[in-house]
C-alpha positions in Angstrom: 89.7 92.0 97.5 89.2 94.3 100.5 92.4 96.4 100.0 91.7 97.4 96.4 89.8 100.5 97.5 92.9 101.7 99.3 95.3 101.3 96.4 95.4 105.0 95.6 95.9 106.0 99.3 98.7 103.5 99.8 100.4 104.6 96.6 100.1 108.3 97.6 101.5 107.5 101.0 104.5 105.6 99.7 105.3 108.3 97.2 104.9 111.1 99.7 107.4 109.8 102.2 110.3 109.4 99.8 112.7 112.0 98.4 111.6 113.6 95.1 114.4 111.8 93.2 113.0 108.4 94.2 109.3 109.0 93.7 109.2 107.4 90.3 110.9 104.3 91.6 108.6 104.2 94.7 105.6 104.4 92.5 106.9 101.7 90.2 107.6 99.3 93.1 104.2 100.0 94.6 102.6 99.2 91.3 104.6 96.0 90.7 103.9 94.8 94.2 100.2 95.1 93.5 100.1 93.8 89.9 102.3 90.7 90.2 100.0 88.9 92.7 97.0 89.9 90.7 98.5 88.1 87.6 100.0 85.1 89.3 97.2 84.1 91.8 94.6 83.1 89.2 97.0 80.6 87.7 98.0 79.2 91.1 94.3 79.0 92.1 93.4 77.2 88.9 96.1 74.6 89.6 94.9 74.0 93.1 91.2 73.9 92.1 92.1 71.4 89.3 93.9 69.2 91.9 90.6 69.2 93.9 91.7 71.4 96.8 89.0 74.1 96.9 89.8 75.6 100.3 93.6 76.0 100.1 93.6 79.1 97.8 91.5 80.9 100.4 93.8 80.0 103.3 96.9 81.0 101.2 95.2 84.3 100.3 94.3 85.0 104.0 97.9 84.2 105.1 99.3 86.6 102.5 96.8 89.3 103.4 97.8 89.0 107.1 101.5 89.1 106.3 100.9 92.2 104.1 99.1 94.0 106.9 101.9 93.1 109.4 104.7 94.3 107.1 102.8 97.4 106.1 102.3 98.4 109.7 105.9 97.6 110.5 107.1 99.7 107.6 105.0 102.8 108.3 104.4 102.8 112.1 106.9 105.7 112.5 105.3 108.0 110.0 103.2 110.6 111.8 99.6 111.4 110.8 100.6 114.9 109.4 103.4 113.6 107.2 102.6 114.3 103.5 104.2 116.0 100.6 107.7 115.6 102.0 107.0 117.9 105.0 107.1 116.5 108.5 104.6 117.5 111.1 105.4 118.3 114.7 104.9 114.7 115.7 108.2 113.1 117.0 107.4 109.8 115.3 108.1 111.1 111.7 110.8 109.5 109.6 112.9 111.8 107.5 
């Protein structure tokens, strides 16, 4: 819920740090990784609600959100703040 506002920025970042030949694939993977959970989670939540467990879907969602944040940080911690459009800034932390 909270990360929906940053979808465009995250997609732009993932596309800007890959080679131009791979940008379509990067954009597709970013889109799939956002759309699959949005389509599967209502079904899973419905099953859990029907089973009488009203709190578990929220805990599962919080766990996935925390894991997402950890993996996102781990994946992009080396990218410097001036890295966009395929051009690296003077920061030594940039990944080529």
